KEZATOR-338466 format. One record per residue (C-alpha): x, y, z. Coordinates in steps of 0.02 Angstrom, whole numbers, plus 50000, padded with zeros to 5 digits. Layout:
N
XYZ/...
This chain:
1047
496464956549613/497324950449456/497474968449398/498234973449565/499264958449620/500064967249768/498374972749838/498774965350009/500234977450028/499194992849985/498265004650099/496525000450162/495855015150061/496485007549898/495904990049949/494174996849986/494125005949819/494784991449715/493894976949801/492244984749852/491835001749775/492404998549597/491574981149581/489944988449651/489985003149532/490314991549385/488704981749418/487634996549479/486694998749318/486344980149298/485714978049476/484674993949467/483814988049308/483444970649374/482954974949553/481254982549505/481324994549652/481544980549777/482274983249949/484164986549949/485444973149986/485994974050167/487724969450228/488014968150415/489694971750495/489514965150671/490554969850824/491624983450747/492324987150919/493184970150917/494284975150769/495824978650873/496304993050984/495855011150943/497585013550867/497524997550764/495775000750695/496055019250657/496325016850471/494855004850456/493695017350540/494295031350427/493915020950273/492195015850336/491805033750385/492355041950222/492385029350080/490665021750111/489925037950044/490305031349869/489325015049892/487875013849767/486105015649834/485634997349804/486784992449948/486624997150131/487854993150270/487304990250449/488734991750575/488514985850753/489714990650893/489874995251073/489875014351089/491765016451097/492335034651094/493445033050939/492035025050839/490795038250894/492005052450852/492305046750672/490515042150630/489575056350717/489735069950586/489575060050425/487995064650330/487875047850246/487905038350412/486315036350516/486565033550703/485395022650806/485705019450991/485125002151043/484735001751228/484974984951311/483434987251420/482184989551278/480634978751274/481094971651104/482804966551168/482064958051319/480824948951210/482214942751095/483194935551242/481614927051305/481364918951135/483194913551137/483014904551305/481354896351258/482124889951097/483644882251181/482644874051320/482034861951185/483844856751152/484104852551335/482514841951336/483084832251184/484774828551263/484074824451437/482444814951421/482304812451612/481854830951636/480044835851664/479124841951508/478934859351580/480734860751642/481374872951701/479724882151713/479214899351654/479764907651816/481544901151796/481604907051614/480974924251663/482284924951800/483644920951672/482984934951561/483044946851709/484814941751753/485364944651572/484974963251592/484714964751405/486424957151362/486414943651230/488194939151273/487614935151450/486204924551379/487324914651261/488694912351391/487454907251524/486614894551411/488304887351360/488694885451545/487044876651582/487174865151432/488944859951476/488424852951647/488064834751677/486514839951772/485754855551691/484694859751842/486214860251955/487074872351836/485494882951827/485414883952017/487244889052027/486934902551900/485424910351984/485914908052166/486344924152252/486254935352097/485504952052147/486414965252045/485574970951887/486974981951817/487674976451649/489474974251705/489024966351870/487894953851784/489274948651666/490564947851803/489464936751910/489154925451761/491004924051720/491444920651902/490144906951908/490774899251745/492584899551805/492194892351977/491394877251895/492784874851764/493974865751880/494784864152049/495624880852080/496514873952231/497474862952109/499034873352072/499334863851909/497624868451844/497754886651899/499474888851823/498924880351662/497434891851649/498474907551673/499814902151549/498534898051414/497424913151442/498964924051446/499374918451268/497564919451209/497364937451270/499104943551222/499174935851048/498994948050904/498034934850806/497074919550868/498104903550879/497634885150875/497884875151034/499304865950944/500214882550915/499904887351096/500694870951151/502244874651049/502424892551106/502224887451289/503344872351260/502044861051341/502374842551352/501204830551261/500584825051433/499974842651473/499144849051314/498244865651318/496664858051247/496424848751411/496124865351499/495344874451351/493984861251338/493434865251515/493104883251466/491904880151324/490654893151387/491924907351367/493154900551237/492984893351062/494334882850980/493754878250805/495124879150748/495824894550834/495654897951019/494784914451056/493644922051188/491824921651138/491644939951185/492894953651223/491994956951387/492794940951456/494514947751411/494054963951498/493484953951651/495124944351663/496174959751634/495404969251780/495924963151955/494434972152034/493194963851917/493824946051915/494054946452104/495334932452117/497194933752090/497274916952004/496064923251870/496894939951838/497874941251674/499054955951681/499174961751499/500894969751521/501624954351607/500914941851485/501394952051332/503174951951399/503064933251426/502374930051252/503764940851179/505054929751262/504104914051213/504094919351030/505964922651035/506284906251126/505304896750996/506224905050853/507874902050940/507544883350939/506814882150765/507724894350650/509304889550557/509994891450382/509004882550248/507574877750362/506614868350227/508124860350142/507824869949982/508924872149829/509214888049730/508884877549576/507004876849611/505764890249658/504784889549819/503294878049798/502414870049948/503674873950085/502814879050246/503274883250424/502304877750578/500914889450631/501764894650792/503404898550703/502504908650571/501594918250708/503204921450803/504094927550645/502714939450596/502174945550768/503654945850886/504084963650835/502334969550883/502564961151052/504284968551077/503634985951036/502224983651161/503434979851302/503394994351425/505174993551486/505994999651325/507475006251423/507604990751528/508984978651494/508084961851485/507114963851322/508524973151235/509804960151285/508634946351230/508284954951065/510144957951037/510504939651071/509144933750952/509544945350808/511404942050829/511104923550793/509544922950686/509284939250592/509644931350422/508674915750469/507204926950509/507334934850336/507354917350261/505834911950361/504854927550314/505234924050131/504604906150150/502934912150221/502784925550085/502984940350201/504764945950162/504264963550108/503404965650277/505174965350349/505384983350290/503964989650399/504354977850545/506154983650555/505645001850538/504434998950683/505814990750783/507065004650747/505825017950805/505495008250965/507345005851004/507885023250949/507745030051126/509145018651184/511005018451148/511064999451149/512204992251012/510744982050942/510084998250864/511504998250737/511074980650683/509224985150670/509605000250562/510714989750449/509364976450439/508094989550385/509214995150242/509594976850202/507714973150190/507414987950076/508944986149967/508744967449937/506844965749945/506724958849768/507964944249779/507424939549957/505624938649897/506174928849745/506974914549843/507314912450030/509104906350004/509584922149910/509734930250081/511434921850092/512014921449910/511304937149831/511034949349975/512384946450106/513874946449985/513344963549921/513064971250092/514244985350140/515804978250223/515834991350361/514054987650414/513704978750577/512644966250483/514024961150364/515364960150499/514254949550608/513594937050481/514744935950332/516094922850319/517104916650172/516974898150216/515214894450158/514524910950090/514984918849921/515964934949934/516494949549827/518374952049819/518744968249912/516904970049957/515524977049849/515294993049949/516035000050108/514485009950158/512655008750115/512275016649948/511045031049950/509945023149818/508695013049918/507375008949787/507255006449600/505585005249509/505654997649336/503864995849273/503805008749133/504175002648957/505065018848911/505925033348997/505185042349147/504945061149125/504205065249294/503995058049470/503235065249629/502785059749806/501045060249879/500805072150026/500905057850152/502465050450069/501685033250044/501505034049856/502455040149704/501685045049539/502665044449376/502375049449196/503265041349050/503625041448865/502615025148860/501045036448870/500585030249044/500465037149220/500895024749359/500645025349547/501875015949659/502025010449839/503425021849899/504075009450028/504004993349927/504295000049751/502824990149681/501354996849578/499945002649691/498625002149554/498614997549370/499355010249248/498265025449210/497885024849025/497155038648919/498525049848853/498915047748670/500725053248680/502165055248804/501705060648980/502835075249023/502285080749197/501325073549347/500835079349520/499785074149670/498485085649749/498895090549928/497585078650000/498255064249897/496575060249815/496945066349640/498335066249512/498605078249369/499605074249213/500135084449062/500585076748895/501295079548723/499515075748663/499125093948716/497935088548854/497895088749043/497045074449134/496465072949313/496365055749395/495675048149554/497295043549642/496515028249726/495535020549583/496475027449433/494865033349352/494815050149264/493745062149368/493335074149227/493525076449041/495285080748979/495715099048998/495975105648823/496545122548765/498415121848738/498885121248555/500535111848581/501385100048702/500985102348886/502675102748974/502215105949156/500715104749273/500435108149458/498985108849583/498605124149686/498935121649874/497105117949912/496915107149756/495515116849672/496535123749528/497885117949408/499215128049321/500005122149157/501395127649042/501585123048860/502645123648705/501315135748640/502175149048752/500685151148867/500305148049050/498515142949090/497555141249254/496105128849264/494675125749385/494725107149431/492855105349466/492275112749301/493785110349189/493615128449134/495045140849122/494995153049267/495735167449168/496295169948989/497985162248945/499465171149024/500555177348882/502225186048888/503505172548861/504325173148689/504755154648688/504205137648758/503545137448938/504495122849014/504015123349198/502655130749310/502275130949496/500975137949616/501505149649755/501005143649930/499985159749948/498765152449818/498715169049722/500255168249613/501095156249492/502835156349416/503425150049249/505115145849175/505395147248988/506555143748846/506675162648828/507895162048977/506675170349097/505625166549251/504005176249268/502765178049412/500905180549380/499385185449483/498105171849444/496615183349471/497165197749362/498395188749247/499635202849274/501505199849295/501965205549469/503855207849450/505165209949318/505725193649233/507165184449319/508545180849196/509605165349161/510925163849026/510045149048947/508315141148937/507465139249108/506935121049123/506315119949303/505625131649436/504975128849613/504455138849766/505095136249942/503755130650065/503585148150139/503455156049967/504905167949999/506135160249876/506165152949702/507415140149640/507735137849455/508755126149345/509355130449172/510205124349015/511595136449065/512085122349188/511715132749343/510495132249487/509945149249551/508985154949704/507965170849700/507155181849833/505325183849788/505045201049865/506565209549789/506755198949634/508625197549666/509735182449646/510345176449816/511305160749765/512175154449608/512545135849619/513795128549495/514375110649478/513325102249345/514205099449180/512635098749074/510845105049067/509985106549238/508275099249203/507455098449375/507535107549542/506585107149706/506675113749885/506645102250035/505055104350140/506005113950276/506825125050148/508615121050202/509115110850051/508915110649863/509005095549748/509415096749564/509465084149422/510465085949262/510825078349094/512585075249161/511835059649243/511975066849419/510845072649558/511565085849673/511025091649845/511435109449898/511275119850055/509845131750014/510545145450126/512415144450099/512615134349940/513495120050030/513855105749911/513745087049941/514415072349840/513415070549678/512295055449658/512525046249495/510935039349418/510795023749314/510315033049157/511175047149061/509855060649088/508925065149248/507255073149204/506415074949372/506865076749557/505885080749714/505955078149902/504775067350002/503605076950120/504705073050271/506295077750178/507135060850208/507025054350029/507215060549851/506355052949701/507125055149528/506455050949358/507535045849210/507545029249121/506755022449279/506225029149449/507535029549587/507265033649771/508725040549871/509035041850057/509495059850096/510515056050251/511585043150158/511685054750007/512445068850111/513825057850180/515445055250080/515585038549992/517305030449978/517975030749801/517935014049712/519305009249588/518725005449413/518415011649240/517445027649212/516415020549069/515705003749019/516824988449032/516994981148858/517924964948893/518774955649035/519814939849038/520634929149173/522484925549165/522914907349128/523264903949313/521694912949369/522584925149485/522304940749382/520994948649270/521264961149130/519854972749082/519594986348953/518345000248935/517605014148834/518715025648938/520175019648827/521065012148978/521594994149017/521664988449198/522414972949279/521624966349439/522144954549579/520794941249586/520994937749771/520874955449838/519944964149698/521274977949699/522194984049545/523794974149520/524574987049403/524385005449365/523145008549223/523825003849051/523625019248942/524045020848758/522465018848657/521595034748602/519835027548587/518745013848658/519684997748696/518604983848625/519544968048671/520934961348783/521754944248804/523194936348898/524534926248811/524484907848855/525964909548971/525184924749056/526664936249024/525874947548894/524214956048857/523534960648688/522214974148662/521184979848513/520394996948502/519185008048408/520735018348366/521075004248239/522674998448325/523254983248421/524434985348569/525474972548665/525874974948849/527014966748978/525794958549097/526994959549245/527524977749230/526164985649123/527484992448999/527114993248813/527964979748709/528424984848533/527524996948418/525664997548384/525054985048255/524254995348117/523334989447964/521494988148004/520425001747929/519034999648056/518844996648243/519814981748307/518474971348391/519444956148449/521244950448469/522074934748537/523784926248551/524234909648473/524624895948601/526514898248575/526364917048589/527214920148423/525714926548328/524194937448358/522534936148268/521344950948258/519584953948194/518914970748142/517444981248092/518294982147921/517674964147892/519414956647894/520374944548003/522244948148012/523714937848078/525264946548148/527004942048205/526894945848391/528724951248404/528974960748241/527224968148232/527014964248047/525634954647959/526154937047914/524654933147803/523574943247685/521944949047766/520704934647785/519054939947706/517394931247684/516264936347827/515544950947731/515244959347898/516214963648054/517334949848120/516764951048301/517714936548380/519354928148338/520424914748421/521744901548387/521314883448419/522344875748562/523454866848438/523824883348353/523524876848177/521834884648148/520954901048176/519124902948214/518174919148184/516374923848219/515194936648144/513694944148235/512714949248084/512744932247999/512754922248163/514114911248089/515894905548122/517284902247998/518834891348020/520474896147936/522154887447914/523334897448026/524814894647910/524064897647737/522524907747781/521414895947681/519584894247733/519504875747780/517724874647847/516154881547767/515254894447876/514354886348021/512804896548058/511654897548207/512974896048341/513224914648370/511744924548431/512364939748526/513704953148525/515254946848616/517094948448638/517614930148627/519164919648643/519654901348645/519884895048821/521274883148861/519994869248866/519454869548684/517824878648712/517434895848644/517024905548800/515984920648768/516504933648891/514984944448854/513304936048887/514204919348892/513734905048776/514664888548760/514704875248627/515844860548581/516924861248426/517404846348317/519164845448387/519534841948570/521144841048664/521444825348766/522544835148887/521514834449047/522474849149119/521704859948986/519884855649022/518694868849083/518274867549266/516684857849297/516194871949412/516204885149276/514864898149311/513634904649184/512564920549193/510794919649124/509914934849053/508824936149208/510324936449324/510444918649388/512184911349410/512254893149358/513534879449382/513604875449197/514194857349214/513384852949379/511694860149322/511444868049492/511104886249534/512404895349640/511674912849654/510884928149578/511564945349537/510464956749643/509604972749592/510024978849418/511774971249411/511264958149284/510434970949171/511884983049195/513194969949156/514174972448997/515304957148999/515854943249113/517114929149132/517304913949241/518754903749305/518314888549407/517334894749559/517714913049526/516544924049428/516934941749365/515704953849289/515994970749209/514654984049223/514104998149110/514605010649244/516415004649234/516404994049391/517184976649396/516494964249522/517424948149564/516424934949657/517164919849742/516104904449777/516854893549915/516994875149873/515984870550027/514584881649965/514594877249781/514524858649823/513204860649961/511374855349953/510874873549930/511574873449753/511134855549706/510184852449544/508344847649559/507634834949439/506494843249313/507014860749367/508214871549271/508534890149270/508434896449092/508414913649011/
């Protein structure tokens, strides 16, 4: 379990493999050697028929039917069950399963029941010493055996009924009086009727109603509940506890600690009006499921609210718990809702709409507290499927909630309160969820909104240590396999984005290609180590020796449709076909390409393969004869990816000539030429229905095309520069791409236009607030400077253009009227901050990139630091140097600033991790280098409160001089970003939030002004977050003694 920490989220197949099969196999040899041919170990699985409904136990039965074949011979499993049809059907034709019908009327069964009664008679004698020694007599015992009709459940229930009576003989007479039927069901029914008749006064309406309420919950509940939880769900008063009635039903119910029927036959009895015979006993499953649904929602309505457990973001979840009934309601109410028959009726939909409209986010919080937040993804999907047949407005909220659960699964799992501070602020502003729940009074918000619509990227998997070369879905869409430059193959849960099993280790170099077999049981991988490996997809164990034969890197591998063969392509210019079972090559290597074979694929007809090569051609081969079956198809550059359509009629190819082409297999003609990528097309695939094509390119984009007409859709921009792999999910609703990481995209969202967002086109280098905090200036590798309105997040001025290379640094003058910028073009420019117009000529003199620039407090001078290892001081109006270059760092002067008094200049150097202090008038070095204070690469400036504020990966420290002007002090609510994404109130020591997803890792610089936080991203985006005063001073952000978020 330590190797597979998310085992509880994985399929039963994988759980059975990891927790049972693999441990047994690991000790097989030891046990075999020490057992000395003793009898095998026997494990009994009793009452399999009680493991849920046929639908609920379907997966369990499949695992027991199929996976038990791998159990070592020293272990045997005995499964007992009633002969239910679904159990019979799955077990009947398995060679490793022996069937044995156990008739209830057998002599051995009757003898066992007789022994049971004789044994328990002794207990009655011990508890009632007034009884005659031979009580109740052999005739009575034999009559009980006869009445049992071979059913042990009758015997145990009957004896519990007798033992519970004050006078055992009276109970015995009641049980035997008038019983004439010998049928199994009739015998049980008569017993249950007798037990119920003696349980209480059924003419008492209070007792009858109590019984029906309690049994309704017991039978409808998805999991057994304690009597305390039942009291809460039924909202019973302390004067009418459920245990008072439950204790009267001890012969049919247990309650230690959970209340459950002793045998499912009693539930069957109560659920059938013809069997139970009395209306007051009948439990209508539909009615009581509906009631329990409402009771769960009522209970949650009363209990849920924001910050249920009075937590703080400053401390991780520790021992916080929710009451049992609330936990049950949170986890199970969706199952109850989806079991309600009247899906198109108004009552349940209106009730659901009312509940979700008030408590959706509170429900997310509660599920995080109980450690089930990722289950929200499947619960909401289940709810959306159930409600999809209606046009009720609640469906929109459910669909939003499903995307919310998937998009923000990581932060919500990390801390319950991040629902409000890390998820909701970044939810699309046009979504029903955002419009219903977000407010700016006590919830942080992004100026202008983070997104207008849901982004198509719905999952990001970040477990590989190096780049991902290949990714593919399993045939059922539940798993994703990936191969990486870190030499590993990994298998992922496709819904949750978590590893399904530990990494598959064995390759000795980069893994270039991976694929699942059609039945999902095996994985094939090809590597730069020249080998092909085949793995058990459930256990991660290699199923055969590495396939060896290629003399150079293996670039591509694929299974045949039935999974018995593998095709591979290599840098050695050959295509090879292998038999999986033997590892042997089916035919001699297929030769004909004059350069590297980069991609291969099997035809759905199982008789042909295609290959794409660096020689600019695509070739098709007959795998039996090895003969090429058509003339090569020609690109104008190396062919890097090829794939068949599902019907085998078309081929799609991607090339270094930047095109995607579609070919007709029969004629060998090109039917579509798709242009749009601006760099190498490295991956292509058809959708399962053949109507769309997906392509990935080194231009950092993924494109979706109409496979019939070439229709284009907005390109998807990946996180990393090069896309190496793309493919559709089996149902065509998702795309997985491999690059630096693995990304999963929603096809429906990807084919809808996304509103354009203002911002830089490349990484944001530096950003700074204006002195009054109303504006931000930012600069970027796109050579542009932008000025933003802090309140709205909109651009306050047209882009400031003038630099011809990356802009490395920007700063406002102290009065906020001017902006200074330094660039990799070696110049410094000054701008009017109100109009965006250039002021004066460029300041020239540096012989290297200008890394930092800042105004003096009076605005008369500018100081700059450069890659040329100098610090220079300029007259801000004349544009001339007023001092000789200040030298001494010996390396790049990365940060420069004037002190608030304007008499000194401070400069910092990354390489030496030191700062120097200079006299601003003479240029003299007045303080020996102070080392150890600088530890990262920043663009820095002095704030107006005498602290050097590092705008990139912020770090703060006090300097020897301090202004006494209180108006210049840094706000005590200044916000600091840790390396792992937490947002801290630097002076209050509390935690105010977390940047969700990859925003923290993708951040390039940030700045803070009071309760406003701005971060620049590597993709050019600028995000401005506002933290309301009521929120930042609330208990949710309070510091916790002994707890501190650190990097």
